[in-house]
Each structure stands twice: as structure tokens, then as C-alpha cells.
C-alpha positions in Angstrom: 6.4 22.5 31.7 6.0 24.8 34.7 9.0 23.2 36.5 11.2 23.8 33.4 10.0 27.4 33.2 10.7 27.9 36.9 14.2 26.5 36.5 14.9 28.9 33.7 13.8 31.8 35.9 15.9 30.7 38.8 18.9 30.1 36.6 18.5 33.6 35.1 18.2 35.1 38.6 21.4 33.4 39.7 23.2 34.7 36.6 21.9 38.2 37.3 23.0 37.9 40.9 26.6 37.3 39.7 26.5 41.0 38.6 24.2 42.5 41.2 25.2 40.6 44.4 21.8 40.7 46.0 21.6 38.5 49.1 18.0 37.5 48.4 19.0 36.1 45.0 21.7 33.7 46.3 19.2 30.9 46.5 16.0 32.0 44.7 12.9 29.9 44.8 9.3 30.1 43.8 8.5 32.5 46.6 11.3 35.0 45.8 9.8 38.5 45.4 11.1 40.0 42.2 9.5 43.4 41.6 7.1 45.7 43.4 6.4 45.6 47.1 9.3 43.8 48.9 10.8 43.0 45.4 14.6 42.6 45.2 14.9 44.0 41.6 15.0 47.5 40.4 13.5 48.4 37.0 16.9 48.0 35.2 17.5 44.6 36.7 13.9 43.6 35.8 14.5 44.5 32.2 17.7 42.5 32.2 15.9 39.5 33.6 13.1 39.8 31.1 15.5 39.9 28.1 17.5 37.0 29.4 14.3 35.0 29.9 12.9 35.7 26.5 16.1 34.4 25.0 16.2 31.3 27.1 12.5 30.5 26.4 13.1 30.9 22.7 16.0 28.5 22.9 14.3 26.0 25.2 10.7 26.0 23.7 11.3 27.3 20.2 8.8 30.0 20.9 9.3 33.8 20.7 7.3 35.5 23.4 7.3 39.0 24.7 7.1 39.3 28.4 6.9 43.1 28.9 4.0 44.2 26.7 0.7 45.9 27.2 -0.8 42.5 28.2 1.7 42.1 31.1 1.4 45.7 32.2 -2.4 45.7 32.3 -2.6 42.7 34.6 -4.3 43.4 37.9 -1.6 41.4 39.7 1.8 42.0 38.1 3.3 38.8 36.6 6.7 40.2 37.7 5.8 40.1 41.4 7.5 36.8 42.2 9.1 33.7 40.6 5.8 31.9 41.0 3.6 34.6 39.3 6.2 34.9 36.5 6.3 31.1 36.0 2.5 31.1 35.7 2.4 34.0 33.3 5.1 32.5 31.0 3.3 29.1 31.0 0.1 30.9 30.0 1.8 32.7 27.2 3.4 29.5 25.9 0.0 27.7 26.1 -1.6 30.6 24.1 1.2 30.4 21.5 0.6 26.6 21.2 -3.1 27.1 20.5 -2.7 29.7 17.8 
């Protein structure tokens, strides 16, 4: 499941880069820094990425999750820091959805 999530994130980043033309997003990978220290996205680009991902996750997994909520913002380490941290956070949310 994590590989599928990571692919969705990378696909979304590539689509976002078609608009933004950020060199670091030409070939994003799990280590790509997204937001915060050394991150390549500003807050507007992050919001765009989040909405795109929520839509893709809904289509791919049939689950409606919210990525930018109190839970995400209260994390000691931001889930939006890198592709890897975002992948892990989404996987955790999907797992929690499944168990409810």
C-alpha cells in the first residue's frame, strides 16, 4: 500500500511541477523535501498538493481522508516535511479508516 501511496504523491508532484516549474520536482522521490526547512513548496503549493492527493486517495482507495487537519498540524514532526513522511502519514490515516 505504501508504494501505491508514494506513487500517488510523486504523480501529484509532477503534475504540480507542470505549473510551478521547480527544478527539485522534476524527478521527485521519497527523499524530496516538501515543506518546511529546505522544502520546495510554499504554502499555496502545499494546499494544492493536499487537495490533489485527497482526491486521488479517494479515487484509488475509496476512502475520504483529510490531510490538513488538527491532527496533522499537531504532529511533532510535520507529515508534510518530505515525500516519505507524507507517505507514512497517509498510510496511517488509511489504516485507521479501515479499523473504524
